[in-house]
C-alpha positions as CSV (number, residue, x, y, z in Angstrom):
1,M,-7.5,28.1,-4.4
2,R,-10.8,26.1,-4.2
3,R,-10.8,23.4,-2.4
4,L,-11.7,20.1,-4.7
5,N,-14.4,18.2,-2.7
6,H,-15.8,15.8,-5.2
7,T,-11.8,13.6,-6.0
8,R,-9.7,11.4,-4.1
9,L,-6.7,13.2,-2.3
10,L,-4.5,11.9,-4.3
11,A,-4.9,13.7,-7.9
12,S,-6.4,17.1,-7.4
13,A,-4.3,20.3,-7.6
14,L,-5.0,21.3,-4.3
15,L,-2.8,18.6,-2.8
16,L,0.8,20.0,-4.1
17,C,-0.2,23.8,-3.0
18,A,0.9,23.2,0.6
19,A,3.4,25.7,1.9
20,P,7.1,25.3,1.9
21,L,8.3,22.1,3.9
22,T,11.2,21.9,6.2
23,L,11.9,18.5,6.8
24,A,13.6,16.7,9.8
25,A,16.7,14.9,9.9
26,D,17.2,11.7,8.6
27,A,15.7,8.5,10.5
28,P,18.5,6.4,11.7
29,A,19.6,3.8,9.9
30,R,17.9,0.7,11.6
31,W,15.4,-0.7,10.4
32,D,14.6,-2.7,13.5
33,R,13.7,-0.3,15.9
34,V,10.8,-0.5,18.8
35,G,7.6,1.4,17.6
36,A,8.7,1.6,13.7
37,G,5.7,3.7,12.0
38,N,7.2,2.0,8.5
39,P,6.3,0.0,6.7
40,L,2.3,1.3,7.5
41,L,0.8,-2.3,6.7
42,P,1.5,-5.9,8.3
43,G,2.1,-7.5,5.1
44,Y,3.6,-8.2,1.6
45,F,1.7,-5.4,-0.8
46,A,2.3,-3.5,-3.3
47,D,1.3,-0.5,-5.9
48,P,-0.9,1.3,-3.2
49,S,-3.9,3.5,-4.2
50,I,-4.9,5.7,-1.6
51,V,-8.3,7.5,-0.3
52,H,-10.6,9.3,2.3
53,D,-14.3,8.9,2.7
54,K,-16.6,9.6,5.2
55,G,-13.8,9.6,7.9
56,R,-12.4,6.7,6.7
57,W,-9.3,5.6,5.0
58,Y,-8.9,3.4,2.2
59,I,-5.8,1.3,0.3
60,F,-6.2,-0.4,-2.5
61,A,-3.3,-2.5,-3.4
62,T,-1.5,-5.6,-5.3
63,I,-1.0,-8.9,-3.0
64,D,2.0,-9.8,-2.8
65,P,4.3,-12.0,-4.1
66,W,3.6,-10.7,-7.7
67,G,-0.2,-10.4,-7.3
68,D,-3.6,-12.7,-6.7
69,D,-6.5,-13.6,-8.0
70,R,-8.3,-10.8,-6.2
71,L,-7.1,-7.0,-4.8
72,G,-5.9,-6.3,-1.3
73,L,-7.9,-3.3,0.6
74,W,-7.0,-2.0,4.0
75,T,-9.4,0.4,5.9
76,S,-7.8,2.6,9.1
77,E,-10.1,5.6,10.7
78,N,-6.4,7.1,12.2
79,G,-4.4,5.8,9.5
80,R,-2.3,3.3,11.6
81,D,-4.5,0.6,12.8
82,W,-5.7,-1.3,9.4
83,R,-8.1,-4.0,8.9
84,F,-7.5,-6.0,6.1
85,S,-10.1,-7.2,3.7
86,M,-10.8,-8.1,-0.1
87,P,-13.3,-6.5,-2.6
88,E,-15.6,-8.5,-4.6
89,W,-14.5,-7.2,-7.8
90,P,-12.3,-7.5,-9.7
91,T,-11.5,-11.1,-9.7
92,K,-9.1,-12.5,-12.2
93,Q,-11.9,-15.3,-13.1
94,A,-14.5,-12.2,-13.9
95,A,-12.5,-9.6,-15.3
96,T,-10.5,-11.7,-18.6
97,S,-10.7,-11.7,-22.3
98,P,-9.8,-13.7,-24.7
99,T,-6.6,-11.6,-25.0
100,S,-6.0,-11.2,-21.4
101,G,-3.1,-12.9,-20.5
102,D,-2.1,-14.7,-17.4
103,A,-1.1,-12.0,-15.4
104,K,-3.0,-11.2,-11.9
105,V,-4.8,-8.1,-10.4
106,W,-2.0,-5.5,-10.0
107,A,-2.4,-1.6,-9.6
108,P,-5.7,-0.2,-9.0
109,S,-6.3,3.4,-8.8
110,V,-9.1,4.5,-7.2
111,V,-10.8,7.6,-7.9
112,R,-14.3,9.8,-7.4
113,A,-15.7,11.2,-10.2
114,P,-17.6,14.5,-10.8
115,N,-21.0,12.4,-11.0
116,G,-20.2,11.4,-7.3
117,R,-19.5,7.8,-8.0
118,W,-16.1,5.8,-7.7
119,Y,-14.4,4.6,-10.2
120,M,-11.4,1.9,-9.7
121,Y,-8.5,0.9,-12.9
122,V,-6.9,-1.7,-12.5
123,S,-4.8,-4.1,-14.3
124,V,-6.1,-7.4,-14.3
125,G,-4.1,-10.1,-17.4
126,S,-2.5,-7.4,-18.6
127,E,-5.2,-5.4,-19.5
128,V,-7.1,-2.1,-17.9
129,W,-10.4,-2.9,-16.7
130,V,-12.5,-0.2,-14.9
131,G,-15.7,-1.0,-12.0
132,T,-17.5,1.7,-10.1
133,A,-19.0,1.7,-6.4
134,P,-21.2,4.5,-4.9
135,S,-18.6,4.7,-1.9
136,P,-15.1,3.2,-2.0
137,A,-16.1,0.4,0.5
138,G,-18.2,-0.7,-2.3
139,P,-20.5,-3.2,-3.5
140,W,-17.6,-2.8,-6.6
141,R,-19.1,-3.9,-10.1
142,D,-17.6,-4.0,-13.4
143,A,-18.5,-0.5,-15.1
144,H,-17.4,-1.6,-19.4
145,G,-19.8,-4.3,-20.1
146,G,-17.3,-7.5,-19.0
147,T,-14.6,-6.3,-21.7
148,P,-11.2,-4.7,-20.9
149,L,-11.3,-0.9,-21.4
150,I,-8.0,-0.8,-22.8
151,A,-6.9,-4.3,-24.6
152,R,-3.9,-5.9,-24.1
153,D,-3.3,-5.7,-28.0
154,F,-4.0,-1.5,-28.1
155,A,0.0,-1.2,-28.1
156,P,1.3,-4.9,-28.2
157,K,4.7,-3.9,-28.3
158,Y,4.3,-2.4,-24.4
159,H,2.5,-3.1,-21.6
160,M,-1.2,-2.1,-20.7
161,I,-0.8,-1.8,-16.7
162,D,-0.6,0.7,-14.4
163,A,-4.0,2.4,-15.2
164,E,-3.9,6.0,-13.1
165,A,-7.3,8.1,-13.2
166,F,-6.6,12.4,-12.6
167,V,-9.7,14.5,-12.1
168,D,-8.2,18.3,-13.0
169,D,-9.9,21.4,-11.3
170,D,-12.3,21.9,-13.8
171,G,-13.5,18.8,-13.6
172,Q,-12.7,16.9,-16.3
173,A,-11.1,13.5,-15.8
174,Y,-8.1,12.4,-17.6
175,L,-6.5,8.4,-17.4
176,Y,-3.0,8.2,-17.6
177,W,-1.1,4.0,-18.3
178,G,1.7,2.2,-19.8
179,S,5.1,0.1,-18.9
180,G,7.3,-2.0,-20.9
181,L,8.3,-5.4,-21.6
182,N,11.0,-7.3,-19.7
183,W,12.1,-4.0,-18.1
184,T,12.4,-2.1,-20.8
185,N,11.1,0.4,-23.1
186,G,8.5,1.7,-21.4
187,H,5.5,4.5,-22.6
188,C,2.9,6.4,-21.0
189,F,-0.6,6.9,-23.1
190,V,-3.1,9.1,-21.7
191,V,-6.5,10.3,-23.1
192,K,-9.5,12.3,-22.0
193,L,-11.7,10.7,-20.6
194,K,-15.7,11.4,-20.9
195,P,-18.1,12.3,-18.0
196,D,-18.9,8.2,-17.7
197,M,-15.4,7.9,-16.9
198,V,-15.5,4.7,-19.2
199,S,-15.2,6.4,-22.4
200,F,-12.7,8.4,-24.5
201,D,-13.2,12.0,-25.5
202,G,-10.5,11.6,-28.4
203,P,-7.4,9.0,-29.1
204,P,-5.0,8.3,-26.4
205,R,-1.7,10.2,-26.8
206,D,1.9,8.9,-26.2
207,V,3.2,11.3,-23.7
208,T,6.4,9.5,-22.1
209,P,8.9,11.4,-21.0
210,A,12.6,10.5,-20.5
211,N,13.6,7.9,-17.9
212,Y,9.9,6.9,-17.7
213,F,9.4,2.4,-17.1
214,E,5.7,2.7,-15.6
215,G,3.4,3.2,-13.0
216,P,2.4,7.3,-13.7
217,F,0.5,10.0,-11.4
218,M,-0.5,13.0,-12.1
219,V,-0.7,16.0,-9.9
220,K,-1.3,19.7,-10.6
221,S,1.2,22.4,-9.1
222,K,0.9,26.1,-9.3
223,G,-0.7,25.7,-12.3
224,R,1.6,23.2,-14.4
225,Y,1.3,18.9,-14.5
226,L,3.9,17.2,-13.0
227,L,3.3,13.7,-14.0
228,T,5.4,11.3,-11.3
229,Y,6.6,7.9,-12.4
230,S,8.1,5.0,-11.7
231,D,12.0,3.9,-13.2
232,G,14.4,0.6,-13.0
233,N,13.0,-2.6,-11.7
234,T,11.0,-3.7,-8.8
235,T,12.8,-6.8,-8.3
236,K,15.9,-5.2,-7.9
237,D,17.1,-2.4,-6.5
238,T,16.5,0.1,-9.3
239,Y,13.4,1.1,-9.0
240,K,12.5,4.9,-7.9
241,V,10.7,7.7,-8.0
242,R,10.8,10.5,-11.2
243,Y,8.5,13.1,-12.6
244,A,8.5,15.9,-15.5
245,I,6.8,18.8,-15.7
246,G,4.1,19.9,-18.4
247,D,2.4,23.1,-19.3
248,T,-1.2,20.9,-20.0
249,P,-2.4,17.3,-19.1
250,F,-1.4,16.0,-22.4
251,G,2.6,18.1,-22.3
252,P,5.1,17.9,-23.5
253,F,6.7,17.0,-20.1
254,R,10.6,17.7,-19.2
255,E,11.9,16.0,-16.8
256,A,12.4,18.1,-13.9
257,P,15.8,19.6,-12.1
258,T,14.8,17.5,-8.8
259,S,13.9,14.1,-10.0
260,P,14.4,11.8,-9.1
261,I,12.6,12.0,-5.6
262,L,12.8,8.4,-4.2
263,Q,15.3,5.7,-5.0
264,T,17.6,3.5,-3.0
265,D,19.5,4.0,-0.4
266,V,21.3,1.2,0.2
267,A,23.1,2.3,3.6
268,R,19.6,3.5,5.2
269,D,17.8,0.0,4.0
270,I,15.6,1.8,1.3
271,I,15.7,-0.4,-1.6
272,S,13.6,0.1,-4.6
273,P,11.1,2.6,-3.8
274,G,8.4,3.5,-6.3
275,H,4.7,2.7,-7.9
276,H,3.4,5.4,-5.2
277,A,0.2,7.9,-4.9
278,I,0.6,11.6,-3.6
279,F,-2.1,13.0,-0.9
280,R,-2.7,15.0,1.5
281,S,-3.6,14.7,5.4
282,G,-4.2,18.1,6.6
283,R,-2.3,20.9,5.2
284,Q,0.6,18.4,4.1
285,S,1.4,16.4,1.4
286,Y,2.6,12.8,1.6
287,I,4.0,10.0,-0.9
288,L,2.6,6.1,-0.1
289,Y,4.6,4.2,-2.6
290,H,6.1,0.0,-2.0
291,R,9.4,-1.2,-1.9
292,Q,11.4,-4.0,-1.1
293,A,10.8,-6.2,2.1
294,L,13.7,-6.2,4.5
295,P,16.2,-7.6,5.5
296,W,17.3,-7.5,1.7
297,P,18.0,-8.9,-0.3
298,Q,15.9,-11.7,0.0
299,T,16.0,-15.5,-0.1
300,G,14.2,-17.5,-2.8
301,D,12.3,-16.2,-5.7
302,A,9.1,-14.7,-4.6
303,V,8.9,-10.7,-4.8
304,L,8.0,-9.2,-1.5
305,R,6.8,-5.5,-1.0
306,Q,5.9,-3.3,1.2
307,V,4.1,-0.4,1.6
308,A,5.7,3.0,3.4
309,V,4.7,6.7,3.7
310,D,6.5,9.6,3.9
311,R,6.5,13.9,3.5
312,L,6.7,15.3,0.6
313,G,8.0,18.7,0.4
314,I,6.8,21.1,-1.9
315,A,8.9,24.3,-3.0
316,P,7.7,27.7,-3.3
317,D,7.2,27.2,-7.3
318,G,5.2,24.2,-6.9
319,S,8.4,22.1,-8.1
320,L,9.0,18.6,-5.8
321,A,11.1,18.2,-2.7
322,R,13.3,14.9,-2.7
323,V,11.8,12.5,-0.5
324,R,13.6,11.2,3.0
325,A,12.1,8.1,3.2
326,T,11.9,6.6,7.1
327,H,11.8,3.7,9.0
328,G,10.1,5.2,12.5
329,D,9.5,9.0,12.1
330,A,7.8,9.5,8.3
331,V,4.0,9.5,10.0
332,A,4.5,12.5,12.4
333,G,1.5,14.4,11.5
334,F,-0.5,11.9,9.1
335,V,-2.4,9.9,12.0
336,T,-2.3,9.1,15.8
337,K,-0.5,6.7,17.4
338,R,-0.9,3.1,16.6
339,D,-2.3,0.9,19.1
340,S,0.1,-2.0,19.8
341,G,-2.0,-2.9,23.0
342,L,-0.5,-3.7,26.5
343,R,3.4,-4.0,26.6
344,W,4.0,-7.3,27.1
345,R,7.9,-9.3,26.8
346,P,8.6,-12.8,25.9
347,V,9.9,-15.1,29.0
348,T,11.8,-16.6,26.0
349,D,13.2,-15.3,23.5
350,V,12.4,-18.2,21.1
351,A,13.0,-17.5,17.3
352,N,12.9,-13.7,18.1
353,A,9.8,-13.8,19.6
354,R,10.7,-10.0,21.0
355,H,9.7,-9.5,17.1
356,A,5.7,-9.8,18.3
357,A,6.1,-7.3,20.6
358,D,8.3,-4.7,18.6
359,D,5.2,-2.1,16.8
360,N,7.5,-2.9,13.6
361,Y,5.7,-3.8,10.7
362,A,9.4,-4.9,9.1
363,T,10.1,-7.8,11.9
364,L,8.3,-11.0,12.5
365,W,8.5,-14.1,14.6
366,R,8.5,-17.2,12.6
367,A,7.5,-20.2,14.4
368,P,10.9,-22.2,14.4
369,D,9.8,-25.6,13.3
370,A,7.6,-27.9,11.4
371,D,5.1,-28.3,13.9
372,G,4.3,-24.6,15.0
373,G,5.9,-22.7,17.6
374,T,4.8,-21.1,21.4
375,I,5.4,-17.7,22.6
376,I,4.6,-16.8,26.3
377,A,4.2,-13.2,26.7
378,D,4.7,-11.7,30.4
379,L,2.6,-8.9,31.1
380,G,4.9,-7.8,34.4
381,R,1.2,-8.0,36.7
382,V,-1.9,-9.9,37.0
383,R,-4.0,-7.8,35.0
384,P,-7.1,-8.0,33.2
385,V,-7.0,-9.5,30.0
386,T,-9.9,-9.4,27.5
387,G,-8.5,-10.8,24.3
388,S,-5.7,-10.5,21.3
389,R,-5.1,-9.2,17.7
390,L,-3.1,-11.3,16.2
391,R,-1.6,-9.4,12.4
392,P,-0.4,-12.4,10.5
393,E,2.6,-12.7,7.6
394,F,-0.2,-13.4,5.1
395,P,-3.5,-11.7,5.9
396,T,-4.3,-14.1,2.6
397,H,-3.4,-17.3,4.3
398,R,-4.9,-19.6,7.1
399,Y,-3.3,-20.0,10.5
400,R,-4.1,-22.1,12.9
401,Y,-4.0,-20.5,16.5
402,A,-4.8,-21.4,20.3
403,I,-4.2,-19.0,23.7
404,E,-3.5,-20.2,27.2
405,A,-3.7,-18.1,30.2
406,S,-1.8,-18.3,33.9
407,R,-1.3,-16.2,36.9
408,D,2.1,-18.2,37.9
409,G,3.4,-19.5,34.7
410,R,2.9,-23.1,35.9
411,N,-0.7,-23.7,35.6
412,W,-2.5,-23.0,32.5
413,T,-5.7,-22.2,31.7
414,S,-7.3,-22.6,27.9
415,V,-8.9,-19.3,26.9
416,A,-9.1,-19.8,23.1
417,S,-9.3,-22.6,21.5
418,M,-7.5,-24.1,18.2
419,A,-9.1,-22.8,15.4
420,E,-8.4,-21.6,12.0
421,H,-8.3,-17.9,11.3
422,S,-7.1,-15.8,8.2
423,G,-7.3,-11.7,8.1
424,S,-6.0,-9.3,9.7
425,P,-5.8,-8.5,12.6
426,I,-7.2,-11.9,13.6
427,T,-8.9,-10.8,17.0
428,L,-9.5,-13.7,19.1
429,R,-11.7,-12.7,22.5
430,H,-10.9,-13.9,26.0
431,T,-11.6,-12.1,29.1
432,V,-9.6,-13.4,31.7
433,V,-7.4,-11.9,34.8
434,A,-3.6,-13.5,34.4
435,R,0.0,-12.2,33.8
436,Y,1.3,-14.7,31.5
437,L,-0.5,-15.5,27.8
438,R,0.5,-18.5,25.5
439,L,0.1,-17.9,22.0
440,R,0.8,-22.0,20.5
441,V,1.0,-21.8,16.8
442,A,-0.3,-25.4,15.0
443,T,0.9,-23.8,11.3
444,P,4.1,-24.7,9.8
445,R,6.8,-21.8,9.9
446,A,4.0,-19.4,10.8
447,G,5.5,-15.8,10.7
448,L,3.5,-13.2,12.8
449,W,4.1,-9.2,12.9
450,E,2.6,-8.5,15.7
451,W,0.5,-9.9,18.6
452,S,-1.3,-7.3,20.9
453,I,-2.9,-8.2,23.9
454,D,-6.0,-5.7,24.9
């Protein structure tokens, strides 16, 4: 079968025509171990869409808690070291209509069309909007005349969200979407798209399979169409990934014997995995998805999810194997080892300062009081240091940081003055020869996933 060179790595027939995979043994139940590969991203994000273009990975995602006025975009050349930004489109202000409602920006799907351009289908205010760009990096612009592609009142009994584009191996594009209201009665719709990617080629059809709620994602394997989707409630511990098989992109779809393929495993701290994308790196297929942040259950009312990646096994008949969700070893083979900088240890483990040095995005250090907090890092010996990379709990928030250096732990020199920053990673340049660095955080209760020292 020929390689499909114009569509994203998520939705082509070729992704799932890999050789059968022998999965490694289950990872240990511990999620707070040093050097964990999952979560993949430092922060709270959901509904990920992943593409690869010109040597770079792009992950578009919903910003938690529960959406934002803009989308999150993470980019990486190696799949482990990610940089955060926010595309200029869509925004809640720009993508809105009289029927859109007050819901935020959710659930992007990014695809390269046969015409060579990139298209994004995204939920804004309970409607589906579409934008286009010459590359995943942008610039993104509205592609439908400032109006939703699928309005909220298309089917008022259901939720018009979670649109996902699929380009078949003959170049024909389809769009799948739909959810339910109040966590019940999800429905899935599909329509054939015209070559312009923003016009319907025929009427939409209801193709809802058994146990469907939301998050459809179509793949093709051994000539059959596998409609994968989420079931359950993402705010609880019932979310999961199922799939159904059809002979055409319109079905009819019958749930597969191995469904669900990914679900809660309380004993191993995997809680409510779902709303996924399927992609390939090299000869291996993977599933990218969100799951509940740890520790679980969370305190407060905020919905906080994190993005993870795991290997996806394919049987000789093209069916999907059940996924063994992991905390640490899943990304072996997908990407290189993450660059965690120079090794260091905290002089005192105040408020779990060691979590800022454990190369694990499931654990963080939190400033212990209303004025902020301090971490003193011991590099083990006097050595040259060129800078710091800070990965804060929320890349969209603003934090105040300063850094001081010392050779002996007693006499300190300022190397980065107190200033406000946002993003991830936040890069602070400070060329100095020192054994100790002192990070001062002047933001109340600020969280920090990692402090990488270069």
